[in-house]
C-alpha positions as a Markdown table, in Angstrom:
| # | Residue | x | y | z |
|---|---|---|---|---|
| 1 | Met | -0.6 | 29.8 | 37.0 |
| 2 | Thr | -0.4 | 27.3 | 34.5 |
| 3 | Ala | -2.1 | 27.6 | 31.5 |
| 4 | Thr | -4.4 | 25.3 | 30.4 |
| 5 | Pro | -3.9 | 23.2 | 27.3 |
| 6 | Ser | -6.2 | 24.7 | 23.8 |
| 7 | Val | -7.9 | 21.6 | 22.1 |
| 8 | Asp | -4.9 | 22.3 | 19.4 |
| 9 | Asp | -2.7 | 21.4 | 21.4 |
| 10 | Glu | -4.3 | 18.4 | 22.6 |
| 11 | Gln | -5.5 | 17.0 | 19.4 |
| 12 | Leu | -1.4 | 17.6 | 18.6 |
| 13 | Asp | -0.4 | 15.9 | 22.0 |
| 14 | Leu | -2.8 | 13.0 | 20.5 |
| 15 | Ala | -1.0 | 12.5 | 17.1 |
| 16 | Ala | 1.9 | 12.4 | 18.1 |
| 17 | Gly | 1.3 | 9.8 | 21.2 |
| 18 | Leu | -0.2 | 8.0 | 18.1 |
| 19 | Lys | 2.4 | 8.0 | 15.6 |
| 20 | Ser | 4.7 | 6.9 | 18.3 |
| 21 | Ala | 2.2 | 4.0 | 19.3 |
| 22 | Leu | 2.4 | 2.7 | 16.0 |
| 23 | Arg | 5.7 | 2.8 | 15.1 |
| 24 | Arg | 5.4 | -0.1 | 17.7 |
| 25 | Leu | 3.1 | -1.8 | 15.0 |
| 26 | Ala | 4.7 | -4.4 | 12.4 |
| 27 | Gly | 3.0 | -4.0 | 9.5 |
| 28 | Thr | 3.7 | -5.9 | 6.3 |
| 29 | Val | 4.7 | -3.5 | 3.7 |
| 30 | Ala | 3.0 | -3.2 | 0.0 |
| 31 | Ile | 2.8 | -1.8 | -3.6 |
| 32 | Val | -0.3 | -0.4 | -4.6 |
| 33 | Thr | -0.6 | 0.3 | -8.0 |
| 34 | Ser | -3.5 | 1.5 | -10.1 |
| 35 | Arg | -3.2 | 3.1 | -13.9 |
| 36 | Asp | -5.0 | 6.4 | -14.5 |
| 37 | Ser | -7.6 | 7.3 | -17.1 |
| 38 | Asp | -4.1 | 7.5 | -19.9 |
| 39 | Gly | -3.1 | 3.8 | -19.7 |
| 40 | Arg | -0.2 | 5.7 | -17.2 |
| 41 | Pro | 0.9 | 3.1 | -14.4 |
| 42 | His | 1.1 | 4.6 | -11.5 |
| 43 | Gly | 1.7 | 3.7 | -7.2 |
| 44 | Met | 2.6 | 4.0 | -3.8 |
| 45 | Ala | 4.7 | 2.0 | -0.9 |
| 46 | Ala | 2.1 | 1.1 | 2.0 |
| 47 | Thr | 1.6 | -1.1 | 5.0 |
| 48 | Ala | -1.9 | 0.7 | 5.3 |
| 49 | Val | -3.8 | -2.6 | 3.4 |
| 50 | Val | -5.9 | -4.8 | 5.2 |
| 51 | Pro | -8.5 | -7.7 | 4.9 |
| 52 | Val | -11.3 | -7.3 | 5.6 |
| 53 | Ser | -13.9 | -10.4 | 4.4 |
| 54 | Met | -14.2 | -13.7 | 2.7 |
| 55 | Glu | -17.4 | -13.5 | 2.3 |
| 56 | Pro | -17.3 | -11.3 | 0.0 |
| 57 | Pro | -13.2 | -11.8 | 0.0 |
| 58 | Ser | -12.6 | -8.4 | -0.1 |
| 59 | Met | -9.5 | -5.9 | 1.2 |
| 60 | Leu | -8.6 | -1.9 | 2.1 |
| 61 | Val | -6.3 | 0.7 | 1.8 |
| 62 | Ala | -5.9 | 3.5 | 3.2 |
| 63 | Val | -4.9 | 6.1 | 0.9 |
| 64 | Asn | -3.4 | 10.0 | 2.0 |
| 65 | Arg | -5.7 | 12.0 | 0.0 |
| 66 | Thr | -2.8 | 14.2 | -0.5 |
| 67 | Ala | -0.7 | 10.5 | -2.2 |
| 68 | Gly | -0.5 | 10.8 | -6.2 |
| 69 | Leu | -2.4 | 7.6 | -6.7 |
| 70 | His | -5.5 | 8.7 | -4.8 |
| 71 | Pro | -7.0 | 11.1 | -8.1 |
| 72 | Val | -6.2 | 7.8 | -9.9 |
| 73 | Leu | -7.6 | 5.4 | -7.4 |
| 74 | Leu | -11.0 | 7.4 | -7.6 |
| 75 | Arg | -11.4 | 8.1 | -11.0 |
| 76 | Ser | -10.3 | 3.9 | -12.0 |
| 77 | Gly | -11.8 | 2.2 | -9.4 |
| 78 | Arg | -9.7 | -0.3 | -9.2 |
| 79 | Tyr | -6.3 | -1.4 | -8.0 |
| 80 | Cys | -3.6 | -4.1 | -6.6 |
| 81 | Ile | -1.7 | -4.8 | -3.9 |
| 82 | Asn | 1.5 | -6.4 | -4.3 |
| 83 | Leu | 2.5 | -8.0 | -1.3 |
| 84 | Leu | 6.4 | -8.1 | -0.8 |
| 85 | Ser | 9.0 | -10.1 | 0.2 |
| 86 | Asp | 12.4 | -9.1 | 2.6 |
| 87 | Ala | 14.2 | -8.8 | -0.6 |
| 88 | Gln | 12.5 | -6.2 | -2.7 |
| 89 | His | 14.4 | -3.6 | 0.0 |
| 90 | Ala | 15.0 | -1.3 | -3.6 |
| 91 | Leu | 11.2 | -1.3 | -4.3 |
| 92 | Leu | 10.8 | 0.7 | -1.3 |
| 93 | Gly | 12.6 | 4.3 | -2.7 |
| 94 | Pro | 10.9 | 5.2 | -5.9 |
| 95 | Phe | 7.2 | 3.7 | -4.2 |
| 96 | Ser | 7.7 | 5.8 | -1.1 |
| 97 | Gln | 9.5 | 9.5 | -2.2 |
| 98 | Thr | 8.0 | 11.5 | -4.7 |
| 99 | Ala | 11.3 | 13.0 | -5.7 |
| 100 | Leu | 11.7 | 9.3 | -7.6 |
| 101 | Arg | 8.7 | 8.9 | -8.8 |
| 102 | Glu | 9.4 | 8.7 | -12.3 |
| 103 | Gln | 11.4 | 5.2 | -11.0 |
| 104 | Arg | 8.8 | 3.5 | -10.3 |
| 105 | Phe | 8.1 | 0.9 | -12.5 |
| 106 | Gln | 12.3 | 0.9 | -13.9 |
| 107 | Ser | 13.0 | -1.3 | -10.5 |
| 108 | Gly | 12.1 | -5.0 | -10.3 |
| 109 | Asp | 10.3 | -7.1 | -13.0 |
| 110 | Trp | 6.6 | -5.2 | -13.4 |
| 111 | Arg | 4.1 | -7.0 | -16.1 |
| 112 | Asp | 1.5 | -4.6 | -17.8 |
| 113 | Val | 3.5 | -1.5 | -17.1 |
| 114 | Ala | 3.3 | -0.6 | -20.6 |
| 115 | Pro | 0.5 | 2.2 | -21.6 |
| 116 | Ser | -3.2 | 0.0 | -21.5 |
| 117 | Thr | -6.8 | 1.4 | -22.4 |
| 118 | Asp | -7.8 | -2.2 | -21.4 |
| 119 | Glu | -8.3 | -3.9 | -17.9 |
| 120 | Arg | -5.1 | -4.8 | -16.6 |
| 121 | Leu | -3.0 | -3.5 | -14.1 |
| 122 | Pro | 0.7 | -3.1 | -13.3 |
| 123 | Trp | 1.9 | -6.4 | -10.5 |
| 124 | Leu | 4.8 | -7.2 | -9.7 |
| 125 | Pro | 5.5 | -11.8 | -10.3 |
| 126 | Ala | 8.4 | -11.6 | -8.1 |
| 127 | Ala | 5.9 | -10.7 | -4.8 |
| 128 | Pro | 5.2 | -13.5 | -2.9 |
| 129 | Ala | 0.9 | -12.1 | -3.8 |
| 130 | Ser | -0.8 | -9.8 | -5.9 |
| 131 | Ile | -4.2 | -9.2 | -5.6 |
| 132 | Glu | -6.5 | -7.2 | -7.7 |
| 133 | Cys | -9.7 | -5.2 | -6.5 |
| 134 | Val | -12.5 | -2.5 | -7.9 |
| 135 | Val | -12.8 | -0.7 | -5.9 |
| 136 | Glu | -16.8 | -1.0 | -3.9 |
| 137 | Gln | -16.6 | 1.4 | -1.2 |
| 138 | Thr | -14.3 | 4.8 | -0.7 |
| 139 | Leu | -15.0 | 6.5 | 3.5 |
| 140 | Asp | -13.1 | 9.9 | 3.8 |
| 141 | His | -12.0 | 9.8 | 7.3 |
| 142 | Gly | -9.4 | 12.6 | 8.4 |
| 143 | Thr | -6.4 | 13.2 | 5.9 |
| 144 | His | -7.3 | 9.6 | 4.2 |
| 145 | Thr | -9.6 | 7.7 | 1.5 |
| 146 | Leu | -10.7 | 4.0 | 2.9 |
| 147 | Phe | -10.6 | 2.5 | -0.4 |
| 148 | Ile | -13.1 | -1.0 | 0.1 |
| 149 | Gly | -12.7 | -3.4 | -2.4 |
| 150 | Arg | -13.7 | -6.9 | -4.1 |
| 151 | Val | -10.9 | -9.1 | -5.1 |
| 152 | Thr | -10.9 | -10.0 | -8.3 |
| 153 | Gln | -7.6 | -11.6 | -9.2 |
| 154 | Val | -5.5 | -13.5 | -6.6 |
| 155 | Arg | -1.7 | -14.1 | -8.3 |
| 156 | Cys | 0.5 | -16.2 | -5.8 |
| 157 | Ala | 4.4 | -17.0 | -5.9 |
| 158 | Pro | 5.6 | -20.7 | -6.4 |
| 159 | Arg | 6.2 | -22.1 | -3.0 |
| 160 | Asp | 9.7 | -21.3 | -2.5 |
| 161 | Ala | 9.4 | -18.2 | -3.1 |
| 162 | Ala | 6.3 | -17.7 | -1.1 |
| 163 | Ser | 7.5 | -18.9 | 1.8 |
| 164 | Ala | 10.0 | -15.7 | 2.3 |
| 165 | Ala | 9.8 | -13.6 | 5.0 |
| 166 | Pro | 7.5 | -10.7 | 4.3 |
| 167 | Met | 9.0 | -7.4 | 4.2 |
| 168 | Val | 7.8 | -5.7 | 7.5 |
| 169 | Trp | 8.2 | -2.0 | 8.7 |
| 170 | Leu | 8.3 | -1.3 | 12.2 |
| 171 | Gly | 9.3 | 1.8 | 14.4 |
| 172 | Gly | 9.9 | 3.5 | 10.6 |
| 173 | Gln | 12.4 | 1.0 | 9.4 |
| 174 | Pro | 12.7 | -2.0 | 7.2 |
| 175 | Val | 12.7 | -5.4 | 9.9 |
| 176 | Arg | 13.9 | -8.8 | 9.4 |
| 177 | Ile | 11.2 | -11.4 | 11.4 |
| 178 | Ala | 12.6 | -14.9 | 11.7 |
| 179 | Arg | 11.1 | -18.4 | 11.7 |
| 180 | Leu | 10.5 | -19.8 | 15.0 |
| 181 | Asp | 10.8 | -23.9 | 13.9 |
């Protein structure tokens, strides 16, 4: 006689299967930034960044509720999505590892990272694009909160920098993509 799997076991198997499947889904890497109530910059690496609509222009970021950026986004209601190029791998470590949190804004040429009380958000001029948003809606689902923001500002790199290959994550590691000419 074989044991019937419990609901918990089935959910764990389903989650493991989904995680395995999503490792086959390529995603552009971004650094999402914001400011806390004292004006200090915060950020994290993310691939769960999705355009929602062009009317009104809006973007979604999914943030784990255990991430340090989560309470900052809830309080500030604002974020900046900095899309990374293939040449910006050095930024990943500090923005994806809690132990390196103090190094996050020390690498790269960040703008507006000094403590601020105004509306400026940390952004990366070397990024192919930086998109600032004001949160209009949140939705808690499972372990994450979905922050849907109305786009308030877009900065794009000059054409030659913007044509650089995006940083893409696949199978738990960065991969290079090639243009088909």
